[in-house]
PDB file of the backbone (N, CA, C, O) and the ligand in Angstrom, with CONECT records:
HET     CA  A 101       1
ATOM      1  N   UNK A   1      13.033 183.125 323.953  1.00  0.00           N
ATOM      2  CA  UNK A   1      13.512 184.458 323.578  1.00  0.00           C
ATOM      3  C   UNK A   1      14.943 184.668 324.062  1.00  0.00           C
ATOM      4  O   UNK A   1      15.791 185.197 323.344  1.00  0.00           O
ATOM      5  N   UNK A   2      15.183 184.242 325.290  1.00  0.00           N
ATOM      6  CA  UNK A   2      16.529 184.436 325.834  1.00  0.00           C
ATOM      7  C   UNK A   2      17.544 183.572 325.086  1.00  0.00           C
ATOM      8  O   UNK A   2      18.665 184.002 324.812  1.00  0.00           O
ATOM      9  N   UNK A   3      17.134 182.351 324.764  1.00  0.00           N
ATOM     10  CA  UNK A   3      18.031 181.461 324.028  1.00  0.00           C
ATOM     11  C   UNK A   3      18.356 182.005 322.650  1.00  0.00           C
ATOM     12  O   UNK A   3      19.487 181.924 322.170  1.00  0.00           O
ATOM     13  N   UNK A   4      17.316 182.566 322.028  1.00  0.00           N
ATOM     14  CA  UNK A   4      17.484 183.118 320.681  1.00  0.00           C
ATOM     15  C   UNK A   4      18.498 184.254 320.698  1.00  0.00           C
ATOM     16  O   UNK A   4      19.388 184.300 319.849  1.00  0.00           O
ATOM     17  N   UNK A   5      18.373 185.173 321.656  1.00  0.00           N
ATOM     18  CA  UNK A   5      19.295 186.315 321.658  1.00  0.00           C
ATOM     19  C   UNK A   5      20.711 185.857 321.999  1.00  0.00           C
ATOM     20  O   UNK A   5      21.683 186.434 321.513  1.00  0.00           O
ATOM     21  N   UNK A   6      20.829 184.831 322.827  1.00  0.00           N
ATOM     22  CA  UNK A   6      22.153 184.289 323.129  1.00  0.00           C
ATOM     23  C   UNK A   6      22.795 183.741 321.861  1.00  0.00           C
ATOM     24  O   UNK A   6      23.986 183.928 321.611  1.00  0.00           O
ATOM     25  N   UNK A   7      21.966 183.054 321.064  1.00  0.00           N
ATOM     26  CA  UNK A   7      22.446 182.495 319.807  1.00  0.00           C
ATOM     27  C   UNK A   7      22.939 183.593 318.874  1.00  0.00           C
ATOM     28  O   UNK A   7      24.011 183.486 318.278  1.00  0.00           O
ATOM     29  N   UNK A   8      22.139 184.650 318.756  1.00  0.00           N
ATOM     30  CA  UNK A   8      22.501 185.760 317.855  1.00  0.00           C
ATOM     31  C   UNK A   8      23.796 186.410 318.317  1.00  0.00           C
ATOM     32  O   UNK A   8      24.671 186.708 317.504  1.00  0.00           O
ATOM     33  N   UNK A   9      23.916 186.628 319.608  1.00  0.00           N
ATOM     34  CA  UNK A   9      25.132 187.252 320.149  1.00  0.00           C
ATOM     35  C   UNK A   9      26.339 186.362 319.864  1.00  0.00           C
ATOM     36  O   UNK A   9      27.411 186.856 319.513  1.00  0.00           O
ATOM     37  N   UNK A  10      26.164 185.064 320.014  1.00  0.00           N
ATOM     38  CA  UNK A  10      27.265 184.137 319.734  1.00  0.00           C
ATOM     39  C   UNK A  10      27.690 184.229 318.282  1.00  0.00           C
ATOM     40  O   UNK A  10      28.883 184.255 317.978  1.00  0.00           O
ATOM     41  N   UNK A  11      26.712 184.277 317.383  1.00  0.00           N
ATOM     42  CA  UNK A  11      27.022 184.358 315.949  1.00  0.00           C
ATOM     43  C   UNK A  11      27.766 185.656 315.643  1.00  0.00           C
ATOM     44  O   UNK A  11      28.766 185.648 314.925  1.00  0.00           O
ATOM     45  N   UNK A  12      27.280 186.764 316.184  1.00  0.00           N
ATOM     46  CA  UNK A  12      27.936 188.063 315.957  1.00  0.00           C
ATOM     47  C   UNK A  12      29.362 188.030 316.505  1.00  0.00           C
ATOM     48  O   UNK A  12      30.300 188.483 315.850  1.00  0.00           O
ATOM     49  N   UNK A  13      29.510 187.494 317.700  1.00  0.00           N
ATOM     50  CA  UNK A  13      30.840 187.427 318.313  1.00  0.00           C
ATOM     51  C   UNK A  13      31.798 186.616 317.452  1.00  0.00           C
ATOM     52  O   UNK A  13      32.960 186.983 317.278  1.00  0.00           O
ATOM     53  N   UNK A  14      31.292 185.507 316.915  1.00  0.00           N
ATOM     54  CA  UNK A  14      32.129 184.663 316.050  1.00  0.00           C
ATOM     55  C   UNK A  14      32.537 185.403 314.784  1.00  0.00           C
ATOM     56  O   UNK A  14      33.687 185.328 314.354  1.00  0.00           O
ATOM     57  N   UNK A  15      31.579 186.124 314.188  1.00  0.00           N
ATOM     58  CA  UNK A  15      31.866 186.890 312.976  1.00  0.00           C
ATOM     59  C   UNK A  15      32.919 187.942 313.246  1.00  0.00           C
ATOM     60  O   UNK A  15      33.888 188.070 312.499  1.00  0.00           O
ATOM     61  N   UNK A  16      32.728 188.695 314.317  1.00  0.00           N
ATOM     62  CA  UNK A  16      33.672 189.757 314.673  1.00  0.00           C
ATOM     63  C   UNK A  16      35.037 189.139 314.944  1.00  0.00           C
ATOM     64  O   UNK A  16      36.068 189.673 314.534  1.00  0.00           O
ATOM     65  N   UNK A  17      35.028 188.021 315.632  1.00  0.00           N
ATOM     66  CA  UNK A  17      36.292 187.372 315.947  1.00  0.00           C
ATOM     67  C   UNK A  17      37.010 186.916 314.686  1.00  0.00           C
ATOM     68  O   UNK A  17      38.216 187.120 314.548  1.00  0.00           O
ATOM     69  N   UNK A  18      36.278 186.301 313.765  1.00  0.00           N
ATOM     70  CA  UNK A  18      36.938 185.802 312.557  1.00  0.00           C
ATOM     71  C   UNK A  18      37.491 186.965 311.740  1.00  0.00           C
ATOM     72  O   UNK A  18      38.570 186.855 311.157  1.00  0.00           O
ATOM     73  N   UNK A  19      36.764 188.073 311.695  1.00  0.00           N
ATOM     74  CA  UNK A  19      37.252 189.252 310.989  1.00  0.00           C
ATOM     75  C   UNK A  19      38.546 189.756 311.612  1.00  0.00           C
ATOM     76  O   UNK A  19      39.530 189.990 310.911  1.00  0.00           O
ATOM     77  N   UNK A  20      38.541 189.922 312.926  1.00  0.00           N
ATOM     78  CA  UNK A  20      39.714 190.514 313.573  1.00  0.00           C
ATOM     79  C   UNK A  20      40.892 189.553 313.555  1.00  0.00           C
ATOM     80  O   UNK A  20      42.036 189.978 313.399  1.00  0.00           O
ATOM     81  N   UNK A  21      40.624 188.265 313.713  1.00  0.00           N
ATOM     82  CA  UNK A  21      41.709 187.283 313.697  1.00  0.00           C
ATOM     83  C   UNK A  21      42.388 187.275 312.333  1.00  0.00           C
ATOM     84  O   UNK A  21      43.615 187.248 312.237  1.00  0.00           O
ATOM     85  N   UNK A  22      41.573 187.299 311.280  1.00  0.00           N
ATOM     86  CA  UNK A  22      42.122 187.300 309.926  1.00  0.00           C
ATOM     87  C   UNK A  22      42.886 188.592 309.670  1.00  0.00           C
ATOM     88  O   UNK A  22      43.966 188.577 309.080  1.00  0.00           O
ATOM     89  N   UNK A  23      42.323 189.704 310.115  1.00  0.00           N
ATOM     90  CA  UNK A  23      42.954 191.005 309.869  1.00  0.00           C
ATOM     91  C   UNK A  23      44.332 191.079 310.498  1.00  0.00           C
ATOM     92  O   UNK A  23      45.279 191.592 309.902  1.00  0.00           O
ATOM     93  N   UNK A  24      44.430 190.552 311.724  1.00  0.00           N
ATOM     94  CA  UNK A  24      45.698 190.638 312.418  1.00  0.00           C
ATOM     95  C   UNK A  24      46.717 189.661 311.853  1.00  0.00           C
ATOM     96  O   UNK A  24      47.908 189.963 311.769  1.00  0.00           O
ATOM     97  N   UNK A  25      46.239 188.502 311.473  1.00  0.00           N
ATOM     98  CA  UNK A  25      47.155 187.474 311.018  1.00  0.00           C
ATOM     99  C   UNK A  25      47.664 187.739 309.617  1.00  0.00           C
ATOM    100  O   UNK A  25      48.850 187.575 309.331  1.00  0.00           O
ATOM    101  N   UNK A  26      46.760 188.149 308.748  1.00  0.00           N
ATOM    102  CA  UNK A  26      47.123 188.165 307.346  1.00  0.00           C
ATOM    103  C   UNK A  26      46.324 189.194 306.542  1.00  0.00           C
ATOM    104  O   UNK A  26      45.163 188.951 306.213  1.00  0.00           O
ATOM    105  N   UNK A  27      46.934 190.342 306.222  1.00  0.00           N
ATOM    106  CA  UNK A  27      46.214 191.368 305.470  1.00  0.00           C
ATOM    107  C   UNK A  27      45.783 190.900 304.083  1.00  0.00           C
ATOM    108  O   UNK A  27      44.796 191.397 303.541  1.00  0.00           O
ATOM    109  N   UNK A  28      46.526 189.934 303.498  1.00  0.00           N
ATOM    110  CA  UNK A  28      46.155 189.433 302.169  1.00  0.00           C
ATOM    111  C   UNK A  28      44.832 188.677 302.236  1.00  0.00           C
ATOM    112  O   UNK A  28      43.956 188.833 301.385  1.00  0.00           O
ATOM    113  N   UNK A  29      44.718 187.851 303.274  1.00  0.00           N
ATOM    114  CA  UNK A  29      43.463 187.095 303.437  1.00  0.00           C
ATOM    115  C   UNK A  29      42.306 188.024 303.777  1.00  0.00           C
ATOM    116  O   UNK A  29      41.182 187.850 303.306  1.00  0.00           O
ATOM    117  N   UNK A  30      42.614 189.016 304.608  1.00  0.00           N
ATOM    118  CA  UNK A  30      41.591 189.983 304.995  1.00  0.00           C
ATOM    119  C   UNK A  30      41.111 190.750 303.759  1.00  0.00           C
ATOM    120  O   UNK A  30      39.916 190.991 303.587  1.00  0.00           O
ATOM    121  N   UNK A  31      42.056 191.123 302.914  1.00  0.00           N
ATOM    122  CA  UNK A  31      41.725 191.826 301.676  1.00  0.00           C
ATOM    123  C   UNK A  31      40.774 190.986 300.823  1.00  0.00           C
ATOM    124  O   UNK A  31      39.774 191.491 300.313  1.00  0.00           O
ATOM    125  N   UNK A  32      41.093 189.714 300.677  1.00  0.00           N
ATOM    126  CA  UNK A  32      40.261 188.810 299.872  1.00  0.00           C
ATOM    127  C   UNK A  32      38.838 188.732 300.420  1.00  0.00           C
ATOM    128  O   UNK A  32      37.865 188.654 299.669  1.00  0.00           O
ATOM    129  N   UNK A  33      38.744 188.754 301.739  1.00  0.00           N
ATOM    130  CA  UNK A  33      37.449 188.686 302.394  1.00  0.00           C
ATOM    131  C   UNK A  33      36.626 189.950 302.100  1.00  0.00           C
ATOM    132  O   UNK A  33      35.412 189.887 301.904  1.00  0.00           O
ATOM    133  N   UNK A  34      37.311 191.083 302.076  1.00  0.00           N
ATOM    134  CA  UNK A  34      36.612 192.348 301.830  1.00  0.00           C
ATOM    135  C   UNK A  34      36.265 192.528 300.349  1.00  0.00           C
ATOM    136  O   UNK A  34      35.275 193.175 300.011  1.00  0.00           O
ATOM    137  N   UNK A  35      37.084 191.953 299.478  1.00  0.00           N
ATOM    138  CA  UNK A  35      36.903 192.096 298.037  1.00  0.00           C
ATOM    139  C   UNK A  35      35.810 191.141 297.569  1.00  0.00           C
ATOM    140  O   UNK A  35      36.094 190.091 296.992  1.00  0.00           O
ATOM    141  N   UNK A  36      34.554 191.518 297.824  1.00  0.00           N
ATOM    142  CA  UNK A  36      33.442 190.580 297.640  1.00  0.00           C
ATOM    143  C   UNK A  36      33.229 190.193 296.171  1.00  0.00           C
ATOM    144  O   UNK A  36      32.748 189.093 295.898  1.00  0.00           O
ATOM    145  N   UNK A  37      33.575 191.066 295.224  1.00  0.00           N
ATOM    146  CA  UNK A  37      33.401 190.685 293.818  1.00  0.00           C
ATOM    147  C   UNK A  37      34.701 190.138 293.197  1.00  0.00           C
ATOM    148  O   UNK A  37      34.778 189.901 291.992  1.00  0.00           O
ATOM    149  N   UNK A  38      35.717 189.947 294.054  1.00  0.00           N
ATOM    150  CA  UNK A  38      36.993 189.342 293.622  1.00  0.00           C
ATOM    151  C   UNK A  38      37.639 190.100 292.465  1.00  0.00           C
ATOM    152  O   UNK A  38      38.244 189.490 291.583  1.00  0.00           O
ATOM    153  N   UNK A  39      37.513 191.417 292.466  1.00  0.00           N
ATOM    154  CA  UNK A  39      38.071 192.209 291.360  1.00  0.00           C
ATOM    155  C   UNK A  39      39.555 192.512 291.578  1.00  0.00           C
ATOM    156  O   UNK A  39      40.241 192.973 290.666  1.00  0.00           O
ATOM    157  N   UNK A  40      40.039 192.252 292.784  1.00  0.00           N
ATOM    158  CA  UNK A  40      41.435 192.553 293.071  1.00  0.00           C
ATOM    159  C   UNK A  40      41.647 193.960 293.581  1.00  0.00           C
ATOM    160  O   UNK A  40      42.782 194.383 293.800  1.00  0.00           O
ATOM    161  N   UNK A  41      40.559 194.690 293.770  1.00  0.00           N
ATOM    162  CA  UNK A  41      40.632 196.034 294.340  1.00  0.00           C
ATOM    163  C   UNK A  41      39.362 196.304 295.138  1.00  0.00           C
ATOM    164  O   UNK A  41      38.304 195.741 294.855  1.00  0.00           O
ATOM    165  N   UNK A  42      39.481 197.168 296.133  1.00  0.00           N
ATOM    166  CA  UNK A  42      38.318 197.479 296.969  1.00  0.00           C
ATOM    167  C   UNK A  42      37.722 198.813 296.553  1.00  0.00           C
ATOM    168  O   UNK A  42      38.426 199.822 296.505  1.00  0.00           O
ATOM    169  N   UNK A  43      36.422 198.823 296.250  1.00  0.00           N
ATOM    170  CA  UNK A  43      35.764 200.102 296.029  1.00  0.00           C
ATOM    171  C   UNK A  43      35.233 200.605 297.375  1.00  0.00           C
ATOM    172  O   UNK A  43      35.379 199.949 298.407  1.00  0.00           O
ATOM    173  N   UNK A  44      34.619 201.776 297.332  1.00  0.00           N
ATOM    174  CA  UNK A  44      34.159 202.411 298.566  1.00  0.00           C
ATOM    175  C   UNK A  44      33.197 201.506 299.348  1.00  0.00           C
ATOM    176  O   UNK A  44      33.244 201.454 300.577  1.00  0.00           O
ATOM    177  N   UNK A  45      32.326 200.796 298.621  1.00  0.00           N
ATOM    178  CA  UNK A  45      31.355 199.909 299.274  1.00  0.00           C
ATOM    179  C   UNK A  45      32.029 198.723 299.948  1.00  0.00           C
ATOM    180  O   UNK A  45      31.690 198.359 301.074  1.00  0.00           O
ATOM    181  N   UNK A  46      32.984 198.128 299.247  1.00  0.00           N
ATOM    182  CA  UNK A  46      33.664 196.960 299.814  1.00  0.00           C
ATOM    183  C   UNK A  46      34.507 197.364 301.023  1.00  0.00           C
ATOM    184  O   UNK A  46      34.591 196.639 302.014  1.00  0.00           O
ATOM    185  N   UNK A  47      35.125 198.531 300.917  1.00  0.00           N
ATOM    186  CA  UNK A  47      35.950 199.010 302.024  1.00  0.00           C
ATOM    187  C   UNK A  47      35.096 199.303 303.257  1.00  0.00           C
ATOM    188  O   UNK A  47      35.599 199.336 304.380  1.00  0.00           O
ATOM    189  N   UNK A  48      33.800 199.516 303.031  1.00  0.00           N
ATOM    190  CA  UNK A  48      32.888 199.794 304.135  1.00  0.00           C
ATOM    191  C   UNK A  48      32.806 198.610 305.099  1.00  0.00           C
ATOM    192  O   UNK A  48      32.550 198.783 306.291  1.00  0.00           O
ATOM    193  N   UNK A  49      33.028 197.396 304.564  1.00  0.00           N
ATOM    194  CA  UNK A  49      33.046 196.220 305.438  1.00  0.00           C
ATOM    195  C   UNK A  49      34.085 196.389 306.526  1.00  0.00           C
ATOM    196  O   UNK A  49      33.869 196.011 307.678  1.00  0.00           O
ATOM    197  N   UNK A  50      35.198 196.953 306.153  1.00  0.00           N
ATOM    198  CA  UNK A  50      36.280 197.202 307.110  1.00  0.00           C
ATOM    199  C   UNK A  50      35.925 198.359 308.046  1.00  0.00           C
ATOM    200  O   UNK A  50      36.098 198.256 309.260  1.00  0.00           O
ATOM    201  N   UNK A  51      35.431 199.455 307.480  1.00  0.00           N
ATOM    202  CA  UNK A  51      35.057 200.614 308.294  1.00  0.00           C
ATOM    203  C   UNK A  51      34.002 200.223 309.331  1.00  0.00           C
ATOM    204  O   UNK A  51      34.125 200.547 310.512  1.00  0.00           O
ATOM    205  N   UNK A  52      32.952 199.511 308.862  1.00  0.00           N
ATOM    206  CA  UNK A  52      31.880 199.113 309.772  1.00  0.00           C
ATOM    207  C   UNK A  52      32.426 198.236 310.892  1.00  0.00           C
ATOM    208  O   UNK A  52      32.023 198.352 312.050  1.00  0.00           O
ATOM    209  N   UNK A  53      33.344 197.364 310.525  1.00  0.00           N
ATOM    210  CA  UNK A  53      33.887 196.445 311.511  1.00  0.00           C
ATOM    211  C   UNK A  53      34.552 197.187 312.676  1.00  0.00           C
ATOM    212  O   UNK A  53      34.215 196.947 313.836  1.00  0.00           O
ATOM    213  N   UNK A  54      35.483 198.076 312.374  1.00  0.00           N
ATOM    214  CA  UNK A  54      36.198 198.702 313.492  1.00  0.00           C
ATOM    215  C   UNK A  54      35.382 199.801 314.155  1.00  0.00           C
ATOM    216  O   UNK A  54      35.575 200.090 315.336  1.00  0.00           O
ATOM    217  N   UNK A  55      34.465 200.424 313.399  1.00  0.00           N
ATOM    218  CA  UNK A  55      33.622 201.448 314.028  1.00  0.00           C
ATOM    219  C   UNK A  55      32.614 200.815 314.985  1.00  0.00           C
ATOM    220  O   UNK A  55      32.329 201.355 316.054  1.00  0.00           O
ATOM    221  N   UNK A  56      32.078 199.655 314.578  1.00  0.00           N
ATOM    222  CA  UNK A  56      31.173 198.926 315.478  1.00  0.00           C
ATOM    223  C   UNK A  56      31.910 198.523 316.750  1.00  0.00           C
ATOM    224  O   UNK A  56      31.380 198.608 317.858  1.00  0.00           O
ATOM    225  N   UNK A  57      33.145 198.085 316.551  1.00  0.00           N
ATOM    226  CA  UNK A  57      33.961 197.642 317.677  1.00  0.00           C
ATOM    227  C   UNK A  57      34.195 198.787 318.667  1.00  0.00           C
ATOM    228  O   UNK A  57      34.237 198.579 319.880  1.00  0.00           O
ATOM    229  N   UNK A  58      34.344 199.989 318.128  1.00  0.00           N
ATOM    230  CA  UNK A  58      34.555 201.149 318.994  1.00  0.00           C
ATOM    231  C   UNK A  58      33.261 201.792 319.451  1.00  0.00           C
ATOM    232  O   UNK A  58      33.266 202.775 320.192  1.00  0.00           O
ATOM    233  N   UNK A  59      32.136 201.216 318.994  1.00  0.00           N
ATOM    234  CA  UNK A  59      30.843 201.712 319.433  1.00  0.00           C
ATOM    235  C   UNK A  59      30.446 203.064 318.849  1.00  0.00           C
ATOM    236  O   UNK A  59      29.725 203.831 319.488  1.00  0.00           O
ATOM    237  N   UNK A  60      30.908 203.354 317.650  1.00  0.00           N
ATOM    238  CA  UNK A  60      30.529 204.606 316.998  1.00  0.00           C
ATOM    239  C   UNK A  60      29.091 204.508 316.494  1.00  0.00           C
ATOM    240  O   UNK A  60      28.767 203.620 315.705  1.00  0.00           O
ATOM    241  N   UNK A  61      28.240 205.405 316.941  1.00  0.00           N
ATOM    242  CA  UNK A  61      26.845 205.347 316.498  1.00  0.00           C
ATOM    243  C   UNK A  61      26.470 206.571 315.663  1.00  0.00           C
ATOM    244  O   UNK A  61      25.408 206.585 315.040  1.00  0.00           O
ATOM    245  N   UNK A  62      27.314 207.584 315.641  1.00  0.00           N
ATOM    246  CA  UNK A  62      27.026 208.806 314.881  1.00  0.00           C
ATOM    247  C   UNK A  62      27.235 208.546 313.383  1.00  0.00           C
ATOM    248  O   UNK A  62      28.364 208.415 312.909  1.00  0.00           O
ATOM    249  N   UNK A  63      26.107 208.476 312.650  1.00  0.00           N
ATOM    250  CA  UNK A  63      26.164 208.110 311.226  1.00  0.00           C
ATOM    251  C   UNK A  63      27.004 209.088 310.401  1.00  0.00           C
ATOM    252  O   UNK A  63      27.727 208.672 309.495  1.00  0.00           O
ATOM    253  N   UNK A  64      26.914 210.383 310.710  1.00  0.00           N
ATOM    254  CA  UNK A  64      27.691 211.386 309.974  1.00  0.00           C
ATOM    255  C   UNK A  64      29.182 211.154 310.161  1.00  0.00           C
ATOM    256  O   UNK A  64      29.967 211.163 309.212  1.00  0.00           O
ATOM    257  N   UNK A  65      29.536 210.949 311.413  1.00  0.00           N
ATOM    258  CA  UNK A  65      30.943 210.707 311.734  1.00  0.00           C
ATOM    259  C   UNK A  65      31.443 209.444 311.050  1.00  0.00           C
ATOM    260  O   UNK A  65      32.549 209.413 310.512  1.00  0.00           O
ATOM    261  N   UNK A  66      30.623 208.412 311.076  1.00  0.00           N
ATOM    262  CA  UNK A  66      31.003 207.145 310.441  1.00  0.00           C
ATOM    263  C   UNK A  66      31.221 207.338 308.947  1.00  0.00           C
ATOM    264  O   UNK A  66      32.231 206.895 308.400  1.00  0.00           O
ATOM    265  N   UNK A  67      30.281 207.994 308.295  1.00  0.00           N
ATOM    266  CA  UNK A  67      30.364 208.189 306.844  1.00  0.00           C
ATOM    267  C   UNK A  67      31.579 209.044 306.485  1.00  0.00           C
ATOM    268  O   UNK A  67      32.301 208.742 305.535  1.00  0.00           O
ATOM    269  N   UNK A  68      31.796 210.106 307.247  1.00  0.00           N
ATOM    270  CA  UNK A  68      32.909 211.015 306.989  1.00  0.00           C
ATOM    271  C   UNK A  68      34.245 210.292 307.158  1.00  0.00           C
ATOM    272  O   UNK A  68      35.129 210.385 306.306  1.00  0.00           O
ATOM    273  N   UNK A  69      34.374 209.573 308.266  1.00  0.00           N
ATOM    274  CA  UNK A  69      35.621 208.866 308.547  1.00  0.00           C
ATOM    275  C   UNK A  69      35.867 207.765 307.523  1.00  0.00           C
ATOM    276  O   UNK A  69      36.994 207.549 307.079  1.00  0.00           O
ATOM    277  N   UNK A  70      34.785 207.072 307.157  1.00  0.00           N
ATOM    278  CA  UNK A  70      34.904 206.015 306.155  1.00  0.00           C
ATOM    279  C   UNK A  70      35.486 206.587 304.858  1.00  0.00           C
ATOM    280  O   UNK A  70      36.421 206.020 304.293  1.00  0.00           O
ATOM    281  N   UNK A  71      34.933 207.708 304.389  1.00  0.00           N
ATOM    282  CA  UNK A  71      35.407 208.333 303.151  1.00  0.00           C
ATOM    283  C   UNK A  71      36.848 208.814 303.276  1.00  0.00           C
ATOM    284  O   UNK A  71      37.656 208.617 302.368  1.00  0.00           O
ATOM    285  N   UNK A  72      37.165 209.443 304.401  1.00  0.00           N
ATOM    286  CA  UNK A  72      38.523 209.969 304.599  1.00  0.00           C
ATOM    287  C   UNK A  72      39.563 208.853 304.650  1.00  0.00           C
ATOM    288  O   UNK A  72      40.640 208.965 304.064  1.00  0.00           O
ATOM    289  N   UNK A  73      39.225 207.772 305.361  1.00  0.00           N
ATOM    290  CA  UNK A  73      40.159 206.649 305.461  1.00  0.00           C
ATOM    291  C   UNK A  73      40.371 206.032 304.089  1.00  0.00           C
ATOM    292  O   UNK A  73      41.486 205.671 303.713  1.00  0.00           O
ATOM    293  N   UNK A  74      39.276 205.919 303.351  1.00  0.00           N
ATOM    294  CA  UNK A  74      39.372 205.354 302.002  1.00  0.00           C
ATOM    295  C   UNK A  74      40.327 206.189 301.146  1.00  0.00           C
ATOM    296  O   UNK A  74      41.219 205.659 300.484  1.00  0.00           O
ATOM    297  N   UNK A  75      40.117 207.501 301.176  1.00  0.00           N
ATOM    298  CA  UNK A  75      40.965 208.412 300.394  1.00  0.00           C
ATOM    299  C   UNK A  75      42.434 208.261 300.771  1.00  0.00           C
ATOM    300  O   UNK A  75      43.311 208.236 299.907  1.00  0.00           O
ATOM    301  N   UNK A  76      42.687 208.161 302.069  1.00  0.00           N
ATOM    302  CA  UNK A  76      44.063 208.042 302.547  1.00  0.00           C
ATOM    303  C   UNK A  76      44.715 206.761 302.048  1.00  0.00           C
ATOM    304  O   UNK A  76      45.900 206.739 301.714  1.00  0.00           O
ATOM    305  N   UNK A  77      43.923 205.695 302.001  1.00  0.00           N
ATOM    306  CA  UNK A  77      44.518 204.407 301.640  1.00  0.00           C
ATOM    307  C   UNK A  77      44.560 204.186 300.137  1.00  0.00           C
ATOM    308  O   UNK A  77      45.282 203.311 299.657  1.00  0.00           O
ATOM    309  N   UNK A  78      43.796 204.967 299.394  1.00  0.00           N
ATOM    310  CA  UNK A  78      43.830 204.925 297.936  1.00  0.00           C
ATOM    311  C   UNK A  78      45.017 205.779 297.479  1.00  0.00           C
ATOM    312  O   UNK A  78      44.864 206.937 297.088  1.00  0.00           O
ATOM    313  N   UNK A  79      46.194 205.173 297.541  1.00  0.00           N
ATOM    314  CA  UNK A  79      47.433 205.905 297.327  1.00  0.00           C
ATOM    315  C   UNK A  79      47.514 206.691 296.025  1.00  0.00           C
ATOM    316  O   UNK A  79      47.993 207.825 296.022  1.00  0.00           O
ATOM    317  N   UNK A  80      47.048 206.103 294.904  1.00  0.00           N
ATOM    318  CA  UNK A  80      47.163 206.792 293.613  1.00  0.00           C
ATOM    319  C   UNK A  80      45.882 207.534 293.238  1.00  0.00           C
ATOM    320  O   UNK A  80      45.788 208.111 292.155  1.00  0.00           O
ATOM    321  N   UNK A  81      44.897 207.518 294.137  1.00  0.00           N
ATOM    322  CA  UNK A  81      43.680 208.302 293.924  1.00  0.00           C
ATOM    323  C   UNK A  81      42.823 207.876 292.743  1.00  0.00           C
ATOM    324  O   UNK A  81      42.116 208.700 292.165  1.00  0.00           O
ATOM    325  N   UNK A  82      42.875 206.588 292.374  1.00  0.00           N
ATOM    326  CA  UNK A  82      42.061 206.147 291.234  1.00  0.00           C
ATOM    327  C   UNK A  82      40.668 205.667 291.650  1.00  0.00           C
ATOM    328  O   UNK A  82      39.912 205.157 290.823  1.00  0.00           O
ATOM    329  N   UNK A  83      40.334 205.830 292.922  1.00  0.00           N
ATOM    330  CA  UNK A  83      38.975 205.503 293.356  1.00  0.00           C
ATOM    331  C   UNK A  83      38.793 204.078 293.852  1.00  0.00           C
ATOM    332  O   UNK A  83      37.703 203.707 294.289  1.00  0.00           O
ATOM    333  N   UNK A  84      39.851 203.276 293.787  1.00  0.00           N
ATOM    334  CA  UNK A  84      39.812 201.937 294.383  1.00  0.00           C
ATOM    335  C   UNK A  84      41.111 201.694 295.156  1.00  0.00           C
ATOM    336  O   UNK A  84      42.152 202.278 294.855  1.00  0.00           O
ATOM    337  N   UNK A  85      41.024 200.825 296.148  1.00  0.00           N
ATOM    338  CA  UNK A  85      42.212 200.459 296.905  1.00  0.00           C
ATOM    339  C   UNK A  85      42.700 199.109 296.384  1.00  0.00           C
ATOM    340  O   UNK A  85      42.043 198.086 296.579  1.00  0.00           O
ATOM    341  N   UNK A  86      43.837 199.112 295.732  1.00  0.00           N
ATOM    342  CA  UNK A  86      44.389 197.867 295.213  1.00  0.00           C
ATOM    343  C   UNK A  86      44.948 197.035 296.370  1.00  0.00           C
ATOM    344  O   UNK A  86      45.119 197.527 297.485  1.00  0.00           O
ATOM    345  N   UNK A  87      45.223 195.785 296.080  1.00  0.00           N
ATOM    346  CA  UNK A  87      45.781 194.912 297.123  1.00  0.00           C
ATOM    347  C   UNK A  87      47.088 195.494 297.640  1.00  0.00           C
ATOM    348  O   UNK A  87      47.355 195.486 298.842  1.00  0.00           O
ATOM    349  N   UNK A  88      47.897 195.998 296.717  1.00  0.00           N
ATOM    350  CA  UNK A  88      49.182 196.594 297.065  1.00  0.00           C
ATOM    351  C   UNK A  88      48.989 197.789 298.019  1.00  0.00           C
ATOM    352  O   UNK A  88      49.674 197.914 299.034  1.00  0.00           O
ATOM    353  N   UNK A  89      48.048 198.646 297.663  1.00  0.00           N
ATOM    354  CA  UNK A  89      47.781 199.825 298.499  1.00  0.00           C
ATOM    355  C   UNK A  89      47.261 199.394 299.870  1.00  0.00           C
ATOM    356  O   UNK A  89      47.615 199.973 300.897  1.00  0.00           O
ATOM    357  N   UNK A  90      46.420 198.370 299.863  1.00  0.00           N
ATOM    358  CA  UNK A  90      45.828 197.903 301.112  1.00  0.00           C
ATOM    359  C   UNK A  90      46.893 197.361 302.062  1.00  0.00           C
ATOM    360  O   UNK A  90      46.917 197.694 303.247  1.00  0.00           O
ATOM    361  N   UNK A  91      47.767 196.522 301.523  1.00  0.00           N
ATOM    362  CA  UNK A  91      48.810 195.906 302.351  1.00  0.00           C
ATOM    363  C   UNK A  91      49.790 196.974 302.859  1.00  0.00           C
ATOM    364  O   UNK A  91      50.202 196.972 304.019  1.00  0.00           O
ATOM    365  N   UNK A  92      50.138 197.873 301.953  1.00  0.00           N
ATOM    366  CA  UNK A  92      51.064 198.943 302.299  1.00  0.00           C
ATOM    367  C   UNK A  92      50.556 199.804 303.461  1.00  0.00           C
ATOM    368  O   UNK A  92      51.332 200.270 304.295  1.00  0.00           O
ATOM    369  N   UNK A  93      49.231 200.001 303.493  1.00  0.00           N
ATOM    370  CA  UNK A  93      48.655 200.887 304.513  1.00  0.00           C
ATOM    371  C   UNK A  93      48.078 200.112 305.699  1.00  0.00           C
ATOM    372  O   UNK A  93      47.466 200.711 306.583  1.00  0.00           O
ATOM    373  N   UNK A  94      48.260 198.791 305.731  1.00  0.00           N
ATOM    374  CA  UNK A  94      47.764 197.996 306.862  1.00  0.00           C
ATOM    375  C   UNK A  94      48.682 198.173 308.070  1.00  0.00           C
ATOM    376  O   UNK A  94      49.874 198.448 307.938  1.00  0.00           O
ATOM    377  N   UNK A  95      48.089 198.008 309.245  1.00  0.00           N
ATOM    378  CA  UNK A  95      48.833 198.108 310.514  1.00  0.00           C
ATOM    379  C   UNK A  95      49.550 199.438 310.694  1.00  0.00           C
ATOM    380  O   UNK A  95      50.688 199.484 311.161  1.00  0.00           O
ATOM    381  N   UNK A  96      48.883 200.502 310.324  1.00  0.00           N
ATOM    382  CA  UNK A  96      49.489 201.813 310.526  1.00  0.00           C
ATOM    383  C   UNK A  96      48.618 202.610 311.468  1.00  0.00           C
ATOM    384  O   UNK A  96      48.937 203.756 311.783  1.00  0.00           O
TER     385      UNK A  96
HETATM  386 CA    CA A 101      44.126 203.034 294.084  1.00  0.00          CA2+
END
């Protein structure tokens, strides 16, 4: 049991690390990772991968707060308000 949980923690740590390493190094690569259907734009669901990542990192457990912030951040980064975040919009609003 102890070995199993150590394994799971290691896997989670690796996942979190790869996400953050990619995000810091290269927003284009990070965008591709989030764009799971490869459409070239992030919808609200795909952008949630990013929201979940940093909210988990900060230990946010309040579901209402998470959902509200996720929607607000999405709106802010969707520069032209068409309901998706294009690669251009994503890069423009990265590291701010
Ligand atoms: Ca847009």
